[in-house]
C-alpha positions as CSV (number, residue, x, y, z in Angstrom):
1,M,-73.0,-12.6,-26.7
2,S,-74.8,-12.9,-23.4
3,S,-71.7,-14.3,-21.7
4,L,-69.8,-11.2,-22.8
5,I,-72.4,-8.9,-21.4
6,S,-72.4,-10.8,-18.0
7,T,-68.6,-10.7,-17.7
8,R,-67.8,-9.1,-14.3
9,N,-65.4,-6.2,-14.3
10,P,-62.6,-7.0,-11.7
11,E,-62.6,-3.3,-10.8
12,S,-66.2,-3.5,-9.6
13,T,-65.3,-6.5,-7.5
14,V,-62.7,-4.4,-5.7
15,M,-65.3,-1.6,-5.2
16,D,-67.8,-4.1,-3.8
17,V,-65.2,-5.4,-1.3
18,Q,-64.3,-1.9,-0.2
19,S,-67.8,-0.8,0.1
20,S,-68.6,-3.7,2.4
21,R,-66.0,-2.7,4.9
22,V,-67.3,-1.5,8.3
23,V,-65.4,1.8,9.0
24,P,-65.1,2.2,12.9
25,D,-64.8,6.0,12.6
26,G,-62.5,5.8,15.6
27,G,-61.4,2.9,17.8
28,Y,-58.0,1.7,16.7
29,G,-58.0,4.5,14.2
30,W,-57.0,7.0,17.0
31,I,-53.9,4.8,17.6
32,V,-53.2,5.2,13.8
33,V,-53.7,9.0,14.1
34,A,-51.2,9.1,17.1
35,A,-48.7,7.0,15.1
36,V,-49.0,9.4,12.1
37,A,-48.6,12.4,14.4
38,L,-45.3,10.8,15.6
39,I,-44.1,10.2,12.0
40,N,-45.0,13.8,11.0
41,M,-43.2,15.2,14.2
42,T,-40.0,13.4,13.6
43,N,-39.9,13.6,9.8
44,Q,-42.1,16.3,8.2
45,S,-40.8,18.9,10.6
46,I,-37.3,18.4,9.2
47,L,-38.0,20.9,6.4
48,S,-38.4,23.7,9.0
49,V,-34.8,23.4,10.2
50,F,-33.0,23.4,6.9
51,G,-31.7,26.9,7.4
52,Q,-30.5,26.1,10.9
53,L,-28.7,23.0,10.0
54,F,-27.1,23.6,6.6
55,V,-26.8,27.3,5.8
56,G,-23.8,27.8,8.2
57,E,-22.1,24.8,6.8
58,L,-22.7,25.9,3.2
59,Q,-21.2,29.3,4.0
60,K,-18.1,27.5,5.3
61,M,-17.9,25.8,1.9
62,Q,-18.1,29.3,0.3
63,E,-21.4,28.6,-1.3
64,D,-23.9,31.5,-1.9
65,T,-27.6,31.8,-1.4
66,F,-28.3,30.5,-4.9
67,T,-27.0,27.1,-3.9
68,A,-29.2,27.0,-0.7
69,A,-32.2,27.9,-2.8
70,L,-31.3,25.2,-5.4
71,I,-31.2,22.5,-2.7
72,T,-34.5,23.5,-1.2
73,N,-36.2,23.8,-4.7
74,L,-34.9,20.4,-5.8
75,N,-36.1,19.0,-2.4
76,S,-39.6,20.3,-3.2
77,L,-39.4,18.9,-6.7
78,A,-38.4,15.4,-5.5
79,L,-41.0,15.5,-2.8
80,N,-43.9,16.3,-5.3
81,F,-42.7,14.2,-8.2
82,S,-42.7,11.1,-5.9
83,G,-46.4,11.3,-6.7
84,L,-45.4,9.5,-10.0
85,F,-44.8,6.4,-8.0
86,I,-47.0,6.7,-5.0
87,G,-50.2,5.3,-6.5
88,P,-48.7,2.0,-7.6
89,A,-46.5,1.8,-4.5
90,I,-49.4,2.0,-2.1
91,K,-51.5,-0.4,-4.1
92,S,-48.7,-3.0,-4.2
93,F,-47.0,-2.6,-0.9
94,K,-49.6,-1.1,1.5
95,P,-49.4,2.3,3.3
96,R,-47.4,0.9,6.3
97,N,-44.5,-0.3,4.1
98,V,-44.4,2.8,2.0
99,A,-44.3,5.1,5.1
100,A,-41.6,3.0,6.6
101,T,-39.6,3.2,3.4
102,G,-40.0,7.0,3.4
103,C,-38.6,7.2,7.0
104,I,-35.6,5.2,6.0
105,L,-34.9,7.4,3.0
106,V,-35.1,10.5,5.2
107,A,-32.7,9.0,7.7
108,L,-30.3,7.9,5.0
109,G,-30.4,11.3,3.3
110,L,-29.6,13.2,6.5
111,A,-26.8,10.7,7.3
112,L,-25.2,11.5,3.9
113,C,-25.5,15.2,4.6
114,A,-23.7,14.8,7.9
115,F,-20.5,13.7,6.1
116,A,-20.9,16.2,3.2
117,T,-17.8,18.0,2.0
118,E,-19.2,19.5,-1.2
119,S,-22.5,21.1,-2.1
120,W,-23.6,18.3,-4.4
121,H,-23.5,16.0,-1.4
122,F,-26.3,18.1,0.1
123,I,-28.2,17.9,-3.2
124,L,-28.0,14.1,-3.3
125,G,-28.8,13.6,0.5
126,Y,-31.3,16.4,1.3
127,S,-32.8,17.2,-2.1
128,F,-33.3,13.7,-3.5
129,F,-33.3,11.2,-0.6
130,V,-35.0,13.4,2.0
131,G,-37.4,14.9,-0.6
132,F,-38.4,11.6,-2.0
133,G,-38.8,10.1,1.5
134,L,-41.1,12.9,2.6
135,G,-43.0,12.5,-0.6
136,L,-43.7,8.9,0.3
137,I,-44.7,9.6,3.9
138,S,-47.4,12.2,3.4
139,P,-49.9,10.3,1.1
140,S,-49.3,6.9,2.6
141,T,-50.1,8.1,6.2
142,F,-53.2,9.9,4.9
143,M,-54.3,6.6,3.2
144,A,-53.9,4.8,6.6
145,I,-56.0,7.4,8.4
146,N,-58.6,7.7,5.6
147,S,-59.5,4.0,5.9
148,Y,-60.5,4.3,9.6
149,F,-62.7,7.4,9.6
150,T,-65.8,8.8,7.9
151,T,-67.5,11.6,9.8
152,K,-64.5,12.3,12.0
153,R,-62.0,12.2,9.2
154,G,-61.3,15.9,9.3
155,R,-60.4,16.1,13.0
156,A,-58.3,12.9,12.7
157,V,-56.3,14.5,9.9
158,G,-56.0,17.7,11.9
159,V,-54.6,15.9,15.0
160,S,-52.1,14.0,12.8
161,L,-50.9,17.2,11.1
162,A,-50.7,19.0,14.5
163,G,-47.8,16.5,15.1
164,A,-45.8,18.3,12.4
165,G,-46.7,21.7,13.9
166,L,-45.5,20.5,17.3
167,G,-42.2,19.3,15.7
168,Q,-41.7,22.7,14.0
169,V,-42.0,24.3,17.5
170,L,-39.7,22.0,19.4
171,I,-37.1,20.7,17.0
172,P,-35.5,24.1,16.2
173,H,-34.6,24.4,19.9
174,L,-33.2,20.9,19.9
175,V,-31.1,21.7,16.7
176,R,-29.8,25.0,18.3
177,Y,-28.7,23.1,21.4
178,L,-26.9,20.3,19.4
179,L,-25.2,22.8,17.1
180,D,-24.0,25.0,20.0
181,N,-22.7,22.1,22.1
182,H,-21.8,19.3,19.7
183,G,-21.3,20.7,16.2
184,F,-22.8,20.2,12.7
185,R,-22.1,16.5,12.1
186,Y,-23.4,15.4,15.5
187,A,-26.6,17.5,15.1
188,V,-27.4,16.2,11.6
189,L,-26.8,12.6,12.7
190,S,-29.1,13.2,15.7
191,M,-31.8,14.4,13.3
192,S,-31.2,11.3,11.2
193,S,-31.6,9.1,14.2
194,L,-34.7,11.0,15.3
195,S,-36.4,10.4,11.9
196,L,-36.0,6.7,12.4
197,F,-38.6,7.0,15.3
198,G,-41.0,7.2,12.5
199,L,-40.5,3.4,11.9
200,F,-42.1,2.9,15.4
201,G,-45.2,4.9,14.2
202,A,-45.3,3.1,10.9
203,A,-45.5,-0.2,12.7
204,F,-49.0,0.8,14.0
205,L,-50.4,1.6,10.5
206,K,-52.3,-1.6,10.4
207,P,-54.7,-1.8,7.3
208,L,-58.4,-2.0,8.1
209,N,-60.0,-5.2,6.8
210,P,-57.6,-5.5,3.8
211,P,-59.3,-7.0,0.7
212,A,-58.2,-10.4,-0.6
213,K,-54.7,-9.5,-1.7
214,H,-55.1,-6.6,-4.0
215,N,-52.0,-6.9,-6.2
216,N,-51.7,-4.1,-8.7
217,R,-50.0,-6.3,-11.3
218,K,-52.6,-9.0,-11.0
219,H,-55.4,-6.4,-11.1
220,I,-54.1,-5.1,-14.4
221,R,-53.7,-8.7,-15.9
222,L,-57.4,-9.4,-14.9
223,L,-58.5,-6.2,-16.7
224,A,-56.5,-7.2,-19.8
225,E,-58.1,-10.7,-19.8
226,T,-61.5,-9.2,-19.5
227,D,-60.8,-6.9,-22.5
228,G,-59.6,-9.9,-24.5
229,E,-62.9,-11.7,-23.9
230,R,-64.9,-8.8,-25.0
231,T,-63.1,-8.5,-28.4
232,S,-62.6,-11.4,-30.7
233,P,-59.1,-11.7,-32.2
234,L,-60.5,-11.4,-35.8
235,Q,-62.9,-8.6,-36.6
236,V,-64.7,-8.8,-39.9
237,V,-65.1,-5.5,-41.7
238,V,-67.5,-5.4,-44.7
239,I,-66.4,-3.0,-47.4
240,S,-68.9,-2.0,-50.0
241,T,-67.6,-1.3,-53.5
242,N,-69.2,-0.7,-56.9
243,Q,-68.8,-4.3,-57.9
244,S,-69.2,-6.5,-54.7
245,K,-68.7,-6.8,-50.9
246,T,-65.4,-8.2,-49.6
247,E,-64.3,-9.1,-46.2
248,R,-60.9,-8.3,-44.6
249,S,-59.3,-8.5,-41.2
250,P,-57.8,-5.3,-39.7
251,P,-54.3,-5.3,-38.4
252,N,-53.8,-6.4,-34.8
253,V,-53.8,-3.2,-32.6
254,D,-53.0,-5.0,-29.4
255,T,-49.3,-4.1,-29.6
256,L,-46.8,-4.1,-26.7
257,C,-47.0,-0.3,-26.6
258,S,-50.8,-0.3,-26.2
259,R,-50.6,-3.0,-23.4
260,M,-47.9,-1.0,-21.6
261,G,-49.9,2.1,-22.0
262,Q,-53.0,0.4,-20.5
263,R,-50.9,-0.8,-17.5
264,L,-49.5,2.7,-17.0
265,V,-52.9,4.2,-17.0
266,Q,-54.3,1.6,-14.6
267,A,-51.3,1.7,-12.2
268,M,-51.3,5.5,-11.9
269,D,-55.1,6.0,-12.3
270,L,-54.5,8.3,-15.1
271,E,-58.2,8.0,-16.2
272,L,-58.8,10.6,-13.4
273,L,-57.4,13.1,-15.9
274,K,-60.5,12.8,-18.0
275,D,-62.5,14.5,-15.2
276,V,-62.5,18.3,-15.7
277,V,-63.5,18.8,-12.0
278,F,-60.5,16.8,-10.9
279,W,-58.2,19.0,-13.0
280,S,-59.8,22.1,-11.4
281,I,-59.2,20.7,-7.9
282,I,-55.5,19.7,-8.3
283,V,-54.5,22.8,-10.3
284,G,-56.3,25.1,-7.9
285,M,-54.7,23.4,-4.8
286,A,-51.3,23.5,-6.5
287,L,-51.6,27.3,-7.1
288,V,-52.6,27.8,-3.5
289,Y,-49.6,25.6,-2.3
290,T,-47.2,27.7,-4.4
291,A,-48.5,31.0,-3.1
292,T,-48.2,29.7,0.4
293,I,-44.6,28.5,-0.1
294,N,-43.7,31.9,-1.6
295,F,-45.3,33.8,1.2
296,T,-43.4,31.7,3.8
297,M,-40.2,32.6,2.0
298,I,-40.7,36.3,1.8
299,F,-42.6,37.0,5.0
300,P,-39.5,37.5,7.2
301,G,-38.0,39.9,4.6
302,F,-41.3,41.8,4.4
303,L,-41.5,42.3,8.1
304,E,-37.8,43.4,8.4
305,Q,-37.4,45.5,5.3
306,T,-40.9,46.9,4.5
307,A,-42.6,46.9,7.9
308,K,-39.2,47.9,9.6
309,L,-39.6,45.5,12.5
310,N,-36.7,44.3,14.6
311,S,-35.6,40.7,14.7
312,Q,-37.4,40.0,18.0
313,M,-40.8,41.2,16.5
314,V,-40.1,39.3,13.3
315,A,-39.7,36.1,15.3
316,F,-42.8,37.0,17.3
317,C,-45.0,37.4,14.2
318,M,-43.7,34.2,12.7
319,S,-44.5,32.4,16.0
320,L,-48.0,33.8,15.8
321,V,-48.5,32.3,12.4
322,A,-47.2,28.9,13.5
323,G,-49.2,29.0,16.8
324,A,-52.4,29.9,15.1
325,D,-51.8,27.2,12.5
326,I,-51.4,24.5,15.2
327,V,-54.4,25.5,17.3
328,C,-56.7,25.6,14.3
329,R,-55.4,22.2,13.0
330,L,-56.8,20.8,16.3
331,L,-60.1,22.9,16.6
332,L,-61.2,23.7,13.1
333,P,-62.0,20.1,12.0
334,I,-64.2,19.7,15.1
335,V,-66.3,22.6,14.0
336,T,-66.4,21.7,10.3
337,D,-67.2,18.0,10.9
338,H,-70.0,18.9,13.3
339,L,-71.5,21.3,10.8
340,R,-70.8,18.9,8.0
341,I,-69.3,21.5,5.7
342,P,-67.7,20.0,2.6
343,Y,-63.9,19.8,2.7
344,R,-63.6,21.7,-0.5
345,V,-65.8,24.5,0.8
346,V,-63.6,24.8,3.9
347,F,-60.5,24.9,1.6
348,L,-62.2,27.7,-0.4
349,I,-62.8,29.7,2.8
350,G,-59.2,29.3,3.7
351,I,-58.2,30.7,0.3
352,V,-60.4,33.7,0.8
353,G,-58.9,34.4,4.2
354,L,-55.3,34.1,2.8
355,F,-56.3,36.5,0.0
356,V,-57.7,39.1,2.5
357,A,-54.6,38.8,4.8
358,R,-52.2,39.5,1.9
359,C,-54.1,42.4,0.6
360,V,-54.4,44.0,4.2
361,L,-50.7,43.5,4.8
362,A,-49.8,45.1,1.5
363,E,-52.0,48.1,2.3
364,N,-51.2,48.7,6.0
365,Q,-47.9,47.9,7.8
366,A,-49.0,49.1,11.3
367,L,-48.0,46.6,14.1
368,P,-51.5,45.8,15.3
369,V,-52.6,45.0,11.7
370,I,-49.5,42.9,11.2
371,I,-50.2,40.9,14.4
372,S,-53.8,40.4,13.5
373,M,-53.1,39.3,9.9
374,S,-50.3,36.9,11.2
375,V,-53.0,35.2,13.3
376,L,-55.4,35.2,10.4
377,T,-52.8,33.8,8.0
378,G,-52.0,30.9,10.4
379,M,-55.7,30.1,10.8
380,M,-56.5,30.1,7.1
381,K,-53.3,28.2,6.3
382,S,-54.5,25.4,8.6
383,A,-57.8,25.3,6.7
384,T,-55.9,24.7,3.4
385,V,-53.4,22.2,4.8
386,I,-55.9,20.0,6.6
387,N,-58.4,19.9,3.7
388,N,-55.8,19.3,0.9
389,N,-55.9,15.5,0.8
390,L,-59.4,15.5,2.2
391,T,-60.7,17.3,-0.8
392,I,-59.2,14.7,-3.1
393,S,-60.6,11.9,-1.0
394,A,-64.1,13.4,-1.2
395,H,-63.9,13.5,-5.0
396,C,-62.1,10.2,-5.9
397,R,-63.4,6.7,-5.3
398,S,-61.4,4.8,-2.6
399,E,-59.7,2.6,-5.1
400,K,-58.6,5.7,-7.1
401,L,-57.5,7.7,-4.1
402,A,-53.8,6.7,-4.1
403,G,-53.5,7.7,-7.8
404,G,-55.4,11.0,-7.2
405,L,-53.0,11.9,-4.4
406,G,-50.0,11.1,-6.6
407,L,-51.4,13.3,-9.5
408,S,-52.0,16.1,-7.1
409,M,-48.4,16.0,-5.9
410,M,-47.1,16.0,-9.4
411,S,-49.2,19.1,-10.3
412,K,-47.7,20.8,-7.3
413,G,-44.2,20.0,-8.4
414,I,-44.8,21.4,-11.9
415,I,-46.5,24.6,-10.7
416,V,-43.9,25.3,-8.0
417,I,-41.1,25.1,-10.5
418,T,-43.0,27.4,-13.0
419,V,-45.3,29.7,-11.2
420,G,-43.2,29.7,-8.1
421,Q,-40.1,30.8,-10.0
422,L,-42.3,33.5,-11.7
423,L,-43.2,34.9,-8.3
424,G,-39.6,35.0,-7.3
425,W,-38.8,36.8,-10.6
426,V,-41.5,39.4,-9.8
427,R,-40.1,40.0,-6.4
428,D,-36.5,40.5,-7.7
429,Y,-37.5,42.5,-10.8
430,A,-39.9,44.9,-9.0
431,D,-37.6,44.9,-5.9
432,S,-40.7,45.2,-3.8
433,Y,-42.3,42.8,-1.3
434,L,-45.7,44.6,-1.7
435,I,-45.9,43.8,-5.4
436,C,-45.0,40.2,-4.6
437,L,-47.9,40.0,-2.1
438,Y,-50.3,41.4,-4.7
439,A,-49.1,38.8,-7.2
440,Q,-49.8,36.1,-4.6
441,G,-53.2,37.6,-4.0
442,A,-54.0,37.6,-7.7
443,I,-53.2,33.9,-7.9
444,L,-55.5,33.2,-4.9
445,L,-58.2,35.3,-6.3
446,A,-58.1,33.5,-9.6
447,V,-58.7,30.1,-7.8
448,V,-61.6,31.6,-5.8
449,L,-63.2,33.0,-9.0
450,F,-62.7,29.7,-10.8
451,W,-63.9,27.4,-8.0
452,T,-66.9,29.4,-6.7
453,P,-69.3,29.1,-9.6
454,E,-68.5,25.4,-10.0
455,I,-69.1,24.6,-6.3
456,L,-72.4,26.6,-6.3
457,Y,-73.6,24.8,-9.5
458,R,-72.7,21.4,-8.1
459,H,-74.4,22.2,-4.8
460,R,-77.6,23.4,-6.5
461,R,-77.7,20.3,-8.7
462,Q,-77.2,18.0,-5.7
463,R,-79.9,19.8,-3.8
464,C,-82.3,19.5,-6.7
465,A,-81.6,15.8,-7.0
466,T,-82.1,15.3,-3.2
467,N,-85.5,17.2,-3.4
468,K,-86.6,15.1,-6.3
469,S,-85.7,11.9,-4.5
470,M,-87.6,13.0,-1.4
471,E,-90.7,13.8,-3.5
472,T,-90.5,10.4,-5.3
473,Q,-90.2,8.7,-1.9
474,S,-93.2,10.6,-0.5
475,I,-95.3,9.8,-3.6
476,D,-94.4,6.1,-3.3
477,A,-95.3,6.1,0.4
478,A,-98.7,7.8,-0.3
479,E,-99.5,5.1,-2.9
480,V,-98.6,2.3,-0.6
481,T,-100.8,3.9,2.1
482,K,-103.7,4.2,-0.4
483,L,-103.3,0.5,-1.5
484,N,-103.3,-0.7,2.1
485,S,-106.4,1.3,2.9
């Protein structure tokens, strides 16, 4: 019996190895940040030029707006549902290899689109290959950065995401030049070649002090062996009857299905779903993500049809959103890291700012108000984008982070397809951008009202625990002093 109690859990061994790492909080980590910025600039920014690249070609194929929306929605679905595989992939193949695979899939998908002759070619190339590739890139590059930083993690993530923002500013001009001078096929093939520059960045994603070969399949086998040692193959059950006591052996419950279920739970870290706070985090962030996607889609139409701005002013306001987003991705983490504000609190502040901006835009369409709210939207958007994965990393243990990121992506995919489609229906049914803005605001307000009491409660409980610990230490110190005297 004592041998069973002393059996060491393999998972605790992994935790001990990871906790013994020395995190440089910089050093080579800044090279990793630059590499991730390059990957984001050449791959993640592809999403911003979909309209430029493909809408004209789809119109030549006599396809309507529904087809273009279907392609982008399926792209988002593939991007987020890649979270189903991202946890096991990162554990088994390391972030560098997963990021490189994502870059290759993006390049392959764009190359297929270059030779498209029917709309389903775009669905295959852009929706599935590009979407799945981008889904592999985002969490794997975050995992690479996360291992090198502690107190400076926020600014490191901000700089890496600024690469995507810079790409969204520069690449549309490159695409316009290529389309005007060389045509559709050459432009798409050029974007495909550009995405392969991400492989150069992926080569620098060197893991920090990797543990002794953490193979996911081997880890699961060790867990299964440990469980086998703890339970004997024959369990005796004593059944009392009116006449006597008999013994019988229960049927063997260790079936193939149960073993496969255990492997699936371990590979995808599904035990995280037992945590109510984790559910609150991923669902709340998915709702904010959906409201942000919907706002990005309707904002140009709101400016043109409701606010009655010309195309030049519409472009100017959209540039203000992008510019404020990029600047705050660089500056905001420096402030929040210095003040040591929790990532989830910064995310919550961003939600409140987005809610305020939407309500003000719905109430007042004067040009100075629109300009100021465009800047505020960009600033608050950066607070949510930067602290998305950081919030999960602060809640999950390091060995569960990959699975946590994957589950978060899957929740986004589900809510984008359901709540996102509902927001689109509200816009079409009401035929009003203002009502759609209020609907987005209602979603953001729901997250704020749900998160705030929980965060305050956890903060108060943590502060009480800290005060009690300090009191205990002071009492112990006083007793030691008394004994020495």
